[in-house]
Backbone and ligand atoms as CSV (ligand in chain L), in Angstrom:
chain,resi,resn,atom,element,x,y,z
A,1,MET,N,N,-1.643,-7.690,-2.981
A,1,MET,CA,C,-1.309,-7.337,-1.626
A,1,MET,C,C,0.116,-8.000,-1.432
A,2,LEU,N,N,0.814,-7.285,-0.581
A,2,LEU,CA,C,2.190,-7.814,-0.140
A,2,LEU,C,C,1.968,-8.635,0.930
A,3,ASN,N,N,2.069,-10.019,0.941
A,3,ASN,CA,C,1.812,-10.790,2.026
A,3,ASN,C,C,2.948,-11.004,2.936
A,4,ARG,N,N,2.601,-11.646,4.041
A,4,ARG,CA,C,3.572,-11.942,5.125
A,4,ARG,C,C,4.951,-12.486,4.240
A,5,LEU,N,N,5.934,-12.152,4.906
A,5,LEU,CA,C,7.233,-12.428,4.245
A,5,LEU,C,C,7.436,-14.029,4.280
A,6,ASN,N,N,7.347,-14.724,3.154
A,6,ASN,CA,C,7.586,-16.087,3.194
A,6,ASN,C,C,8.231,-16.363,1.762
A,7,GLY,N,N,8.662,-15.247,1.166
A,7,GLY,CA,C,9.035,-15.477,-0.278
A,7,GLY,C,C,10.462,-16.310,-0.352
A,8,ASP,N,N,10.978,-16.073,-1.612
A,8,ASP,CA,C,12.185,-16.669,-1.991
A,8,ASP,C,C,13.384,-16.281,-1.150
A,9,LYS,N,N,14.084,-17.077,-0.586
A,9,LYS,CA,C,15.300,-16.903,0.264
A,9,LYS,C,C,16.352,-15.836,-0.404
A,10,ARG,N,N,16.383,-16.054,-1.666
A,10,ARG,CA,C,17.316,-15.150,-2.412
A,10,ARG,C,C,17.065,-13.606,-2.148
A,11,LEU,N,N,15.765,-13.416,-1.807
A,11,LEU,CA,C,15.364,-11.935,-1.618
A,11,LEU,C,C,16.043,-11.424,-0.461
A,12,LYS,N,N,16.394,-12.305,0.391
A,12,LYS,CA,C,17.096,-11.845,1.720
A,12,LYS,C,C,18.341,-11.119,1.377
A,13,GLU,N,N,19.013,-11.448,0.473
A,13,GLU,CA,C,20.334,-10.918,0.128
A,13,GLU,C,C,20.202,-9.869,-0.861
A,14,VAL,N,N,20.129,-8.596,-0.455
A,14,VAL,CA,C,19.928,-7.498,-1.418
A,14,VAL,C,C,20.910,-6.463,-1.214
A,15,LYS,N,N,21.190,-5.807,-2.377
A,15,LYS,CA,C,22.299,-4.778,-2.259
A,15,LYS,C,C,21.548,-3.395,-1.847
A,16,LEU,N,N,22.112,-2.779,-0.967
A,16,LEU,CA,C,21.574,-1.413,-0.559
A,16,LEU,C,C,22.280,-0.409,-1.201
A,17,ASP,N,N,21.667,0.689,-1.568
A,17,ASP,CA,C,22.240,1.891,-2.244
A,17,ASP,C,C,22.802,2.776,-1.147
A,18,ASN,N,N,23.319,3.826,-1.593
A,18,ASN,CA,C,24.142,4.844,-0.737
A,18,ASN,C,C,23.131,5.234,0.429
A,19,HIS,N,N,21.907,5.291,0.241
A,19,HIS,CA,C,21.041,5.832,1.336
A,19,HIS,C,C,20.607,4.481,2.148
A,20,GLY,N,N,21.210,3.292,2.085
A,20,GLY,CA,C,20.857,2.167,2.825
A,20,GLY,C,C,19.553,1.526,2.454
A,21,LEU,N,N,19.014,1.937,1.278
A,21,LEU,CA,C,17.819,1.405,0.837
A,21,LEU,C,C,18.130,0.346,-0.248
A,22,PRO,N,N,17.053,-0.628,-0.549
A,22,PRO,CA,C,17.405,-1.640,-1.433
A,22,PRO,C,C,17.513,-1.072,-2.810
A,23,SER,N,N,18.349,-1.526,-3.770
A,23,SER,CA,C,18.571,-1.154,-5.082
A,23,SER,C,C,17.172,-1.355,-5.848
A,24,GLU,N,N,16.937,-0.492,-6.947
A,24,GLU,CA,C,15.833,-0.558,-7.819
A,24,GLU,C,C,15.507,-1.881,-8.179
A,25,ALA,N,N,16.477,-2.691,-8.576
A,25,ALA,CA,C,16.433,-3.945,-9.108
A,25,ALA,C,C,15.992,-4.839,-8.040
A,26,ALA,N,N,16.585,-4.801,-6.772
A,26,ALA,CA,C,16.111,-5.592,-5.666
A,26,ALA,C,C,14.790,-5.363,-5.246
A,27,LEU,N,N,14.323,-4.112,-5.224
A,27,LEU,CA,C,13.052,-3.675,-4.865
A,27,LEU,C,C,12.010,-4.127,-5.767
A,28,GLU,N,N,12.239,-4.210,-7.159
A,28,GLU,CA,C,11.349,-4.694,-8.062
A,28,GLU,C,C,11.252,-6.332,-7.955
A,29,ALA,N,N,12.442,-6.892,-7.678
A,29,ALA,CA,C,12.386,-8.308,-7.475
A,29,ALA,C,C,11.337,-8.738,-6.382
A,30,ARG,N,N,11.429,-8.014,-5.311
A,30,ARG,CA,C,10.516,-8.284,-4.070
A,30,ARG,C,C,8.993,-8.139,-4.523
A,31,MET,N,N,8.729,-7.187,-5.477
A,31,MET,CA,C,7.482,-6.863,-5.818
A,31,MET,C,C,6.865,-7.690,-6.835
A,32,ARG,N,N,7.760,-8.390,-7.606
A,32,ARG,CA,C,7.157,-9.354,-8.696
A,32,ARG,C,C,6.301,-10.528,-7.983
A,33,PRO,N,N,5.590,-11.154,-8.891
A,33,PRO,CA,C,4.915,-12.323,-8.460
A,33,PRO,C,C,6.039,-13.429,-7.904
A,34,ARG,N,N,5.520,-13.948,-6.766
A,34,ARG,CA,C,6.483,-14.916,-6.084
A,34,ARG,C,C,7.739,-14.309,-5.479
A,35,GLY,N,N,7.630,-12.797,-5.248
A,35,GLY,CA,C,8.620,-12.198,-4.512
A,35,GLY,C,C,8.148,-12.311,-2.976
A,36,PHE,N,N,7.801,-11.081,-2.544
A,36,PHE,CA,C,7.149,-11.107,-1.135
A,36,PHE,C,C,5.912,-11.656,-1.153
A,37,SER,N,N,5.125,-11.601,-2.267
A,37,SER,CA,C,3.866,-12.198,-2.216
A,37,SER,C,C,3.613,-13.041,-3.518
A,38,ARG,N,N,2.624,-14.005,-3.518
A,38,ARG,CA,C,2.542,-14.836,-4.623
A,38,ARG,C,C,1.976,-14.003,-5.820
A,39,ALA,N,N,0.892,-13.234,-5.615
A,39,ALA,CA,C,0.390,-12.444,-6.686
A,39,ALA,C,C,1.340,-11.275,-7.148
A,40,GLY,N,N,2.142,-10.774,-6.259
A,40,GLY,CA,C,2.981,-9.741,-6.529
A,40,GLY,C,C,2.256,-8.349,-6.736
A,41,VAL,N,N,3.059,-7.125,-6.605
A,41,VAL,CA,C,2.390,-6.000,-6.745
A,41,VAL,C,C,2.867,-5.285,-8.034
A,42,LEU,N,N,3.821,-5.882,-8.748
A,42,LEU,CA,C,4.192,-5.304,-10.062
A,42,LEU,C,C,4.306,-6.620,-10.962
A,43,VAL,N,N,3.667,-6.456,-12.155
A,43,VAL,CA,C,3.726,-7.516,-13.002
A,43,VAL,C,C,4.922,-7.455,-13.908
A,44,PRO,N,N,5.402,-8.525,-14.683
A,44,PRO,CA,C,6.611,-8.353,-15.437
A,44,PRO,C,C,6.547,-7.253,-16.353
A,45,ASN,N,N,7.595,-6.526,-16.639
A,45,ASN,CA,C,7.650,-5.257,-17.489
A,45,ASN,C,C,7.190,-3.998,-16.866
A,46,GLU,N,N,6.469,-3.910,-15.793
A,46,GLU,CA,C,6.249,-2.844,-15.041
A,46,GLU,C,C,7.462,-2.364,-14.367
A,47,THR,N,N,7.721,-1.064,-14.203
A,47,THR,CA,C,8.813,-0.601,-13.229
A,47,THR,C,C,8.216,0.414,-12.258
A,48,VAL,N,N,8.806,0.398,-11.019
A,48,VAL,CA,C,8.344,1.249,-10.083
A,48,VAL,C,C,8.451,2.685,-10.506
A,49,ARG,N,N,9.594,2.965,-11.258
A,49,ARG,CA,C,9.839,4.396,-11.604
A,49,ARG,C,C,8.684,4.867,-12.493
A,50,GLU,N,N,8.339,4.062,-13.498
A,50,GLU,CA,C,7.333,4.360,-14.551
A,50,GLU,C,C,5.981,4.625,-13.820
A,51,ASP,N,N,5.736,3.700,-12.956
A,51,ASP,CA,C,4.420,3.668,-12.377
A,51,ASP,C,C,4.214,4.885,-11.406
A,52,THR,N,N,5.301,5.191,-10.588
A,52,THR,CA,C,5.120,6.322,-9.729
A,52,THR,C,C,5.221,7.524,-10.494
A,53,ALA,N,N,5.730,7.700,-11.595
A,53,ALA,CA,C,5.755,8.957,-12.454
A,53,ALA,C,C,4.388,9.186,-12.960
A,54,ALA,N,N,3.716,8.150,-13.423
A,54,ALA,CA,C,2.421,8.281,-13.912
A,54,ALA,C,C,1.399,8.586,-12.799
A,55,ASP,N,N,1.513,7.959,-11.629
A,55,ASP,CA,C,0.698,8.316,-10.681
A,55,ASP,C,C,0.900,9.772,-10.045
A,56,ALA,N,N,2.173,10.148,-10.093
A,56,ALA,CA,C,2.466,11.510,-9.712
A,56,ALA,C,C,1.812,12.528,-10.555
A,57,GLU,N,N,1.732,12.489,-11.788
A,57,GLU,CA,C,1.075,13.234,-12.809
A,57,GLU,C,C,-0.438,13.369,-12.511
A,58,LEU,N,N,-1.023,12.040,-12.243
A,58,LEU,CA,C,-2.486,12.046,-12.014
A,58,LEU,C,C,-2.802,12.905,-10.751
A,59,LEU,N,N,-1.995,12.688,-9.747
A,59,LEU,CA,C,-2.245,13.357,-8.431
A,59,LEU,C,C,-2.101,14.966,-8.720
A,60,ARG,N,N,-1.106,15.314,-9.404
A,60,ARG,CA,C,-0.944,16.759,-9.741
A,60,ARG,C,C,-2.217,17.254,-10.574
A,61,ASN,N,N,-2.682,16.431,-11.424
A,61,ASN,CA,C,-3.856,16.930,-12.090
A,61,ASN,C,C,-5.078,17.024,-11.242
A,62,LEU,N,N,-5.200,16.168,-10.214
A,62,LEU,CA,C,-6.290,16.184,-9.222
A,62,LEU,C,C,-5.994,17.182,-8.217
A,63,LYS,N,N,-4.789,17.814,-8.229
A,63,LYS,CA,C,-4.521,18.804,-7.211
A,63,LYS,C,C,-4.695,18.095,-5.701
A,64,LEU,N,N,-4.102,16.943,-5.679
A,64,LEU,CA,C,-4.076,16.239,-4.438
A,64,LEU,C,C,-2.747,15.728,-3.962
A,65,THR,N,N,-2.477,15.636,-2.707
A,65,THR,CA,C,-1.167,15.132,-2.221
A,65,THR,C,C,-1.268,13.760,-1.883
A,66,TYR,N,N,-0.157,13.118,-1.807
A,66,TYR,CA,C,-0.151,11.687,-1.187
A,66,TYR,C,C,-0.618,11.762,0.138
A,67,ALA,N,N,-0.092,12.644,0.879
A,67,ALA,CA,C,-0.475,12.646,2.301
A,67,ALA,C,C,-2.037,12.868,2.527
A,68,GLU,N,N,-2.605,13.772,1.690
A,68,GLU,CA,C,-4.088,13.787,1.894
A,68,GLU,C,C,-4.900,12.549,1.707
A,69,ILE,N,N,-4.456,11.807,0.547
A,69,ILE,CA,C,-5.063,10.536,0.208
A,69,ILE,C,C,-4.785,9.458,1.427
A,70,ALA,N,N,-3.543,9.436,1.792
A,70,ALA,CA,C,-3.118,8.407,2.881
A,70,ALA,C,C,-3.805,8.704,4.088
A,71,SER,N,N,-3.941,9.925,4.522
A,71,SER,CA,C,-4.475,10.316,5.791
A,71,SER,C,C,-5.963,9.996,5.943
A,72,ALA,N,N,-6.612,10.281,4.738
A,72,ALA,CA,C,-8.058,10.031,4.718
A,72,ALA,C,C,-8.312,8.416,4.972
A,73,LEU,N,N,-7.440,7.721,4.144
A,73,LEU,CA,C,-7.612,6.306,4.364
A,73,LEU,C,C,-7.206,5.708,5.633
A,74,ASP,N,N,-6.111,6.227,6.168
A,74,ASP,CA,C,-5.406,6.002,7.642
A,74,ASP,C,C,-6.565,6.150,8.565
A,75,ALA,N,N,-7.302,7.286,8.632
A,75,ALA,CA,C,-8.213,7.620,9.526
A,75,ALA,C,C,-9.396,6.471,9.631
A,76,LEU,N,N,-9.813,6.157,8.453
A,76,LEU,CA,C,-10.883,5.122,8.267
A,76,LEU,C,C,-10.400,3.811,8.899
A,77,ILE,N,N,-9.195,3.410,8.385
A,77,ILE,CA,C,-8.699,2.070,8.839
A,77,ILE,C,C,-8.426,2.050,10.407
A,78,ALA,N,N,-7.822,3.161,10.864
A,78,ALA,CA,C,-7.661,3.295,12.368
A,78,ALA,C,C,-8.937,3.229,13.117
A,79,ALA,N,N,-10.005,3.951,12.474
A,79,ALA,CA,C,-11.347,3.788,13.269
A,79,ALA,C,C,-11.840,2.347,13.338
A,80,ALA,N,N,-11.638,1.771,12.263
A,80,ALA,CA,C,-12.155,0.204,12.048
A,80,ALA,C,C,-11.318,-0.670,13.042
A,81,GLU,N,N,-9.998,-0.401,13.026
A,81,GLU,CA,C,-9.171,-1.095,13.908
A,81,GLU,C,C,-9.572,-1.051,15.392
A,82,ALA,N,N,-9.845,0.198,15.762
A,82,ALA,CA,C,-10.202,0.444,17.196
A,82,ALA,C,C,-11.591,-0.113,17.606
A,83,SER,N,N,-12.430,-0.421,16.617
A,83,SER,CA,C,-13.727,-0.891,17.000
A,83,SER,C,C,-13.663,-2.426,17.157
A,84,PRO,N,N,-14.415,-2.839,18.248
A,84,PRO,CA,C,-14.542,-4.277,18.628
A,84,PRO,C,C,-14.971,-5.071,17.488
A,85,VAL,N,N,-15.824,-4.614,16.569
A,85,VAL,CA,C,-16.486,-5.296,15.432
A,85,VAL,C,C,-15.684,-5.087,14.151
A,86,HIS,N,N,-14.473,-4.352,14.284
A,86,HIS,CA,C,-13.644,-4.143,13.212
A,86,HIS,C,C,-14.330,-3.380,12.105
A,87,GLN,N,N,-15.199,-2.543,12.362
A,87,GLN,CA,C,-15.729,-1.698,11.462
A,87,GLN,C,C,-16.149,-0.322,11.932
A,88,ALA,N,N,-16.135,0.689,11.033
A,88,ALA,CA,C,-16.424,2.039,11.573
A,88,ALA,C,C,-16.983,2.853,10.447
A,89,ARG,N,N,-17.751,3.857,10.720
A,89,ARG,CA,C,-18.244,4.774,9.740
A,89,ARG,C,C,-17.955,6.307,9.975
A,90,LEU,N,N,-17.341,6.844,8.963
A,90,LEU,CA,C,-16.947,8.237,9.082
A,90,LEU,C,C,-17.653,9.052,8.022
A,91,GLY,N,N,-18.736,9.740,8.272
A,91,GLY,CA,C,-19.528,10.370,7.307
A,91,GLY,C,C,-20.199,9.281,6.444
A,92,PRO,N,N,-20.057,9.467,5.091
A,92,PRO,CA,C,-20.715,8.479,4.216
A,92,PRO,C,C,-19.798,7.247,3.968
A,93,LEU,N,N,-18.581,7.182,4.612
A,93,LEU,CA,C,-17.657,6.177,4.269
A,93,LEU,C,C,-17.482,5.095,5.361
A,94,GLN,N,N,-17.872,3.845,4.978
A,94,GLN,CA,C,-17.829,2.709,5.924
A,94,GLN,C,C,-16.573,1.996,5.583
A,95,CYS,N,N,-15.942,1.573,6.704
A,95,CYS,CA,C,-14.668,0.844,6.595
A,95,CYS,C,C,-14.699,-0.457,7.583
A,96,GLU,N,N,-14.344,-1.522,6.776
A,96,GLU,CA,C,-14.313,-2.741,7.599
A,96,GLU,C,C,-12.929,-3.222,7.507
A,97,VAL,N,N,-12.304,-3.874,8.583
A,97,VAL,CA,C,-10.888,-4.526,8.459
A,97,VAL,C,C,-10.899,-5.904,8.661
A,98,ARG,N,N,-10.071,-6.608,8.128
A,98,ARG,CA,C,-9.905,-8.077,8.521
A,98,ARG,C,C,-8.463,-8.079,9.045
A,99,VAL,N,N,-8.379,-8.664,10.304
A,99,VAL,CA,C,-7.135,-8.613,10.955
A,99,VAL,C,C,-6.436,-9.886,10.681
A,100,HIS,N,N,-5.192,-9.994,10.346
A,100,HIS,CA,C,-4.518,-11.178,10.194
A,100,HIS,C,C,-3.418,-11.357,11.269
A,101,GLN,N,N,-2.945,-12.592,11.352
A,101,GLN,CA,C,-1.818,-12.757,12.129
A,101,GLN,C,C,-0.524,-12.498,11.401
A,102,GLY,N,N,0.558,-12.001,12.029
A,102,GLY,CA,C,1.732,-11.656,11.235
A,102,GLY,C,C,1.422,-10.248,10.695
A,103,PHE,N,N,2.386,-9.850,9.793
A,103,PHE,CA,C,2.202,-8.559,9.202
A,103,PHE,C,C,2.850,-8.433,7.751
A,104,GLN,N,N,2.462,-7.405,7.084
A,104,GLN,CA,C,3.014,-7.354,5.789
A,104,GLN,C,C,4.360,-6.589,5.831
A,105,ILE,N,N,5.361,-6.890,5.140
A,105,ILE,CA,C,6.588,-6.158,5.186
A,105,ILE,C,C,6.678,-5.119,3.946
A,106,CYS,N,N,6.990,-3.918,4.188
A,106,CYS,CA,C,7.207,-2.972,3.231
A,106,CYS,C,C,8.390,-3.401,2.248
A,107,PRO,N,N,8.176,-3.460,0.904
A,107,PRO,CA,C,9.216,-3.922,0.122
A,107,PRO,C,C,10.446,-2.992,0.143
A,108,TRP,N,N,10.339,-1.713,0.745
A,108,TRP,CA,C,11.462,-0.894,0.797
A,108,TRP,C,C,12.354,-1.097,2.113
A,109,ALA,N,N,11.889,-2.084,2.862
A,109,ALA,CA,C,12.517,-2.317,4.159
A,109,ALA,C,C,14.099,-2.719,3.802
A,110,PRO,N,N,14.902,-2.041,4.409
A,110,PRO,CA,C,16.407,-2.341,4.157
A,110,PRO,C,C,16.833,-3.814,4.455
A,111,ASP,N,N,16.201,-4.258,5.608
A,111,ASP,CA,C,16.549,-5.564,6.037
A,111,ASP,C,C,15.250,-6.311,6.440
A,112,PRO,N,N,14.616,-6.804,5.485
A,112,PRO,CA,C,13.058,-7.137,5.873
A,112,PRO,C,C,13.018,-8.446,6.728
A,113,HIS,N,N,13.959,-9.071,6.901
A,113,HIS,CA,C,13.957,-10.359,7.938
A,113,HIS,C,C,14.270,-9.835,9.317
A,114,GLN,N,N,14.738,-8.679,9.406
A,114,GLN,CA,C,14.984,-8.282,10.895
A,114,GLN,C,C,14.262,-7.015,11.208
A,115,ALA,N,N,13.751,-6.118,10.282
A,115,ALA,CA,C,13.083,-4.990,10.847
A,115,ALA,C,C,12.126,-4.452,9.660
A,116,GLN,N,N,11.076,-3.944,10.090
A,116,GLN,CA,C,10.001,-3.242,9.251
A,116,GLN,C,C,10.684,-2.041,8.706
A,117,CYS,N,N,10.140,-1.538,7.662
A,117,CYS,CA,C,10.564,-0.206,6.978
A,117,CYS,C,C,10.314,0.944,8.003
A,118,SER,N,N,11.261,1.925,8.075
A,118,SER,CA,C,11.046,2.991,9.013
A,118,SER,C,C,11.029,4.254,8.147
A,119,ALA,N,N,10.855,4.251,6.860
A,119,ALA,CA,C,10.778,5.433,6.087
A,119,ALA,C,C,9.694,6.276,6.449
A,120,GLY,N,N,9.812,7.597,6.428
A,120,GLY,CA,C,8.631,8.530,6.712
A,120,GLY,C,C,8.028,8.263,7.999
A,121,GLN,N,N,6.677,8.128,8.037
A,121,GLN,CA,C,6.036,7.873,9.340
A,121,GLN,C,C,6.072,6.422,9.666
A,122,GLY,N,N,6.652,5.533,8.794
A,122,GLY,CA,C,6.685,4.166,9.143
A,122,GLY,C,C,5.489,3.386,8.899
A,123,VAL,N,N,5.417,2.164,8.852
A,123,VAL,CA,C,4.376,1.310,8.601
A,123,VAL,C,C,3.225,1.297,9.525
A,124,ARG,N,N,2.019,1.518,9.108
A,124,ARG,CA,C,0.920,1.452,9.884
A,124,ARG,C,C,-0.029,0.302,9.292
A,125,HIS,N,N,-0.872,-0.231,10.028
A,125,HIS,CA,C,-1.972,-1.238,9.596
A,125,HIS,C,C,-1.425,-2.436,8.772
A,126,GLY,N,N,-0.205,-2.800,9.110
A,126,GLY,CA,C,0.453,-3.892,8.394
A,126,GLY,C,C,-0.190,-5.302,8.561
A,127,SER,N,N,-1.128,-5.445,9.570
A,127,SER,CA,C,-1.730,-6.651,9.778
A,127,SER,C,C,-3.249,-6.663,9.317
A,128,VAL,N,N,-3.597,-5.779,8.563
A,128,VAL,CA,C,-5.100,-5.807,8.197
A,128,VAL,C,C,-5.177,-5.526,6.661
A,129,ASP,N,N,-6.369,-6.174,6.112
A,129,ASP,CA,C,-6.794,-5.781,4.869
A,129,ASP,C,C,-8.061,-5.016,5.124
A,130,TRP,N,N,-8.400,-4.038,4.278
A,130,TRP,CA,C,-9.523,-3.100,4.449
A,130,TRP,C,C,-10.568,-3.101,3.230
A,131,ARG,N,N,-11.758,-2.898,3.663
A,131,ARG,CA,C,-12.717,-2.619,2.523
A,131,ARG,C,C,-13.428,-1.265,2.814
A,132,VAL,N,N,-13.369,-0.270,1.802
A,132,VAL,CA,C,-14.288,0.821,2.177
A,132,VAL,C,C,-15.382,1.054,1.131
A,133,THR,N,N,-16.461,1.305,1.665
A,133,THR,CA,C,-17.750,1.607,0.920
A,133,THR,C,C,-18.163,3.027,1.061
A,134,ASN,N,N,-18.510,3.684,-0.015
A,134,ASN,CA,C,-19.032,4.962,-0.049
A,134,ASN,C,C,-20.494,4.794,-0.070
A,135,LEU,N,N,-21.202,5.027,1.014
A,135,LEU,CA,C,-22.663,4.785,1.129
A,135,LEU,C,C,-23.529,5.690,0.438
A,136,THR,N,N,-22.873,6.844,-0.063
A,136,THR,CA,C,-23.504,7.849,-0.905
A,136,THR,C,C,-23.609,7.328,-2.481
A,137,THR,N,N,-22.327,6.849,-2.802
A,137,THR,CA,C,-22.248,6.417,-4.333
A,137,THR,C,C,-22.301,5.072,-4.472
A,138,GLY,N,N,-22.162,4.301,-3.488
A,138,GLY,CA,C,-22.114,2.748,-3.706
A,138,GLY,C,C,-20.664,2.252,-4.217
A,139,GLU,N,N,-19.742,3.223,-4.228
A,139,GLU,CA,C,-18.479,2.735,-4.757
A,139,GLU,C,C,-17.866,1.915,-3.609
A,140,GLU,N,N,-16.915,0.898,-3.819
A,140,GLU,CA,C,-16.424,0.046,-2.863
A,140,GLU,C,C,-14.897,-0.227,-3.437
A,141,MET,N,N,-13.984,-0.173,-2.499
A,141,MET,CA,C,-12.657,-0.659,-2.869
A,141,MET,C,C,-12.152,-1.538,-1.627
A,142,LYS,N,N,-11.177,-2.298,-1.987
A,142,LYS,CA,C,-10.431,-2.980,-0.881
A,142,LYS,C,C,-8.941,-3.034,-1.181
A,143,GLY,N,N,-8.133,-3.294,-0.069
A,143,GLY,CA,C,-6.818,-3.357,-0.322
A,143,GLY,C,C,-5.977,-3.672,1.104
A,144,PRO,N,N,-4.843,-3.669,0.925
A,144,PRO,CA,C,-3.943,-4.013,2.128
A,144,PRO,C,C,-3.763,-2.720,3.051
A,145,GLY,N,N,-3.684,-2.828,4.404
A,145,GLY,CA,C,-3.366,-1.725,5.219
A,145,GLY,C,C,-2.081,-1.149,4.934
A,146,LEU,N,N,-1.171,-1.861,4.418
A,146,LEU,CA,C,0.170,-1.393,4.212
A,146,LEU,C,C,0.186,-0.264,3.174
A,147,ILE,N,N,-0.902,-0.172,2.501
A,147,ILE,CA,C,-0.913,0.760,1.247
A,147,ILE,C,C,-0.853,2.122,1.927
A,148,VAL,N,N,-1.326,2.415,3.002
A,148,VAL,CA,C,-1.233,3.851,3.698
A,148,VAL,C,C,0.173,4.184,3.656
A,149,HIS,N,N,1.004,3.481,4.142
A,149,HIS,CA,C,2.387,3.762,4.160
A,149,HIS,C,C,3.091,3.771,2.699
A,150,LEU,N,N,2.712,2.856,1.945
A,150,LEU,CA,C,3.226,2.895,0.588
A,150,LEU,C,C,2.909,4.104,-0.198
A,151,ILE,N,N,1.669,4.707,0.029
A,151,ILE,CA,C,1.187,5.980,-0.600
A,151,ILE,C,C,1.871,7.134,0.067
A,152,ARG,N,N,1.796,7.190,1.274
A,152,ARG,CA,C,2.260,8.389,1.991
A,152,ARG,C,C,3.882,8.450,1.924
A,153,ASP,N,N,4.642,7.376,2.165
A,153,ASP,CA,C,6.012,7.362,2.399
A,153,ASP,C,C,6.844,6.967,1.015
A,154,HIS,N,N,6.097,6.115,0.204
A,154,HIS,CA,C,6.826,5.848,-1.039
A,154,HIS,C,C,6.188,6.302,-2.317
A,155,HIS,N,N,5.047,6.927,-2.103
A,155,HIS,CA,C,4.269,7.443,-3.294
A,155,HIS,C,C,3.942,6.266,-4.352
A,156,PHE,N,N,3.418,5.083,-3.839
A,156,PHE,CA,C,3.299,3.969,-4.571
A,156,PHE,C,C,1.965,3.409,-4.312
A,157,PHE,N,N,1.226,3.230,-5.377
A,157,PHE,CA,C,-0.153,2.532,-5.282
A,157,PHE,C,C,-0.283,1.100,-5.844
A,158,GLU,N,N,0.886,0.496,-5.834
A,158,GLU,CA,C,1.083,-0.697,-6.462
A,158,GLU,C,C,1.015,-0.668,-8.094
A,159,GLY,N,N,1.403,-1.509,-8.828
A,159,GLY,CA,C,1.478,-1.310,-10.301
A,159,GLY,C,C,0.255,-1.365,-10.950
A,160,PRO,N,N,-0.008,-0.480,-11.941
A,160,PRO,CA,C,-1.273,-0.435,-12.702
A,160,PRO,C,C,-1.783,-1.811,-13.201
A,161,LEU,N,N,-1.059,-2.706,-13.383
A,161,LEU,CA,C,-1.411,-4.058,-13.920
A,161,LEU,C,C,-1.434,-5.139,-12.848
A,162,SER,N,N,-1.047,-4.648,-11.798
A,162,SER,CA,C,-1.140,-5.655,-10.547
A,162,SER,C,C,-2.512,-5.874,-10.156
A,163,PRO,N,N,-2.858,-7.145,-9.828
A,163,PRO,CA,C,-4.246,-7.408,-9.205
A,163,PRO,C,C,-4.534,-6.641,-7.924
A,164,ASN,N,N,-3.475,-6.310,-7.310
A,164,ASN,CA,C,-3.476,-5.658,-6.132
A,164,ASN,C,C,-3.461,-4.135,-6.114
A,165,ARG,N,N,-3.494,-3.519,-7.149
A,165,ARG,CA,C,-3.338,-2.043,-7.467
A,165,ARG,C,C,-4.520,-1.447,-6.651
A,166,VAL,N,N,-4.229,-0.240,-5.922
A,166,VAL,CA,C,-5.237,0.538,-5.301
A,166,VAL,C,C,-5.163,1.768,-6.131
A,167,ASP,N,N,-6.035,1.912,-7.106
A,167,ASP,CA,C,-5.956,2.949,-8.081
A,167,ASP,C,C,-6.371,4.371,-7.444
A,168,PRO,N,N,-5.285,5.291,-7.758
A,168,PRO,CA,C,-5.375,6.604,-7.023
A,168,PRO,C,C,-6.575,7.314,-7.475
A,169,PHE,N,N,-7.002,7.211,-8.645
A,169,PHE,CA,C,-8.170,7.955,-9.161
A,169,PHE,C,C,-9.387,7.472,-8.479
A,170,GLN,N,N,-9.660,6.148,-8.540
A,170,GLN,CA,C,-10.809,5.535,-7.941
A,170,GLN,C,C,-10.715,5.775,-6.409
A,171,LEU,N,N,-9.635,5.724,-5.803
A,171,LEU,CA,C,-9.435,5.855,-4.280
A,171,LEU,C,C,-9.890,7.295,-4.045
A,172,ALA,N,N,-9.414,8.286,-4.770
A,172,ALA,CA,C,-9.637,9.628,-4.310
A,172,ALA,C,C,-11.072,9.966,-4.572
A,173,HIS,N,N,-11.683,9.313,-5.559
A,173,HIS,CA,C,-13.292,9.552,-5.746
A,173,HIS,C,C,-13.999,8.851,-4.766
A,174,LEU,N,N,-13.614,7.746,-4.331
A,174,LEU,CA,C,-14.257,6.956,-3.333
A,174,LEU,C,C,-14.326,7.697,-1.958
A,175,LEU,N,N,-13.171,8.254,-1.597
A,175,LEU,CA,C,-12.888,9.014,-0.377
A,175,LEU,C,C,-13.737,10.325,-0.399
A,176,GLY,N,N,-14.139,10.805,-1.590
A,176,GLY,CA,C,-14.868,12.007,-1.653
A,176,GLY,C,C,-14.104,13.262,-1.970
A,177,PHE,N,N,-12.938,13.062,-2.501
A,177,PHE,CA,C,-12.087,14.359,-2.777
A,177,PHE,C,C,-12.533,15.110,-4.016
A,178,PHE,N,N,-13.335,14.323,-4.796
A,178,PHE,CA,C,-13.796,15.169,-6.083
A,178,PHE,C,C,-15.158,14.607,-6.484
L,1,ZN,ZN,ZN,8.407,1.555,3.529
C-alpha cells in the first residue's frame, strides 16, 4: 500500500516531464520500498512500464477495461464508506473499509507535498483500506482505496512482486466478471 506521505525528503524534488508529470525514474523511486511507503509498491528490478504492459495484455485477454474493474470496486468502497458501520453488501459482494487519518498520495502527483494527483477522475478513497469478500465463492482480497484511481487513471495494479499488489486476474474474478 502507498502510505501517507512520510518518505524520504529527496523524493520531494522531482523532475517533471513535458506533461508536468514526474519522470519515470522519479515515479519509480517513489514506488520503491522506503519511498512513499515502507513496503513499496514496486520491488527492485520491477518497472512500471513492464508491469503495466503485462497487465494490459491480461485485461485484453479477459476483454475487460480498467474502467469496468475500477468502477465495480469503486461502487463497493463508496457503499461501505457511506455506511455508519463501514461495511456494505452489493449482491454477493461484501465490502468493509478501514478509515485512516490522513490520506494516501498518488505516486503520479506532480507536487505530492502540495496537492493530490488530479489525473483522470482524480483520487478517491485515499483514506481507506478495503476488504472485499465474495460470499458465493469465498474469495477475499484487500487493498488500498487509492487503487481505484491507480487502476482507472494510471492503469496500474501495483507491481506483481509487491506485497501490496492487487492482482487484476484475481480481482476481476472476485468481482464476478468471469
Ligand atoms: Zn494519480
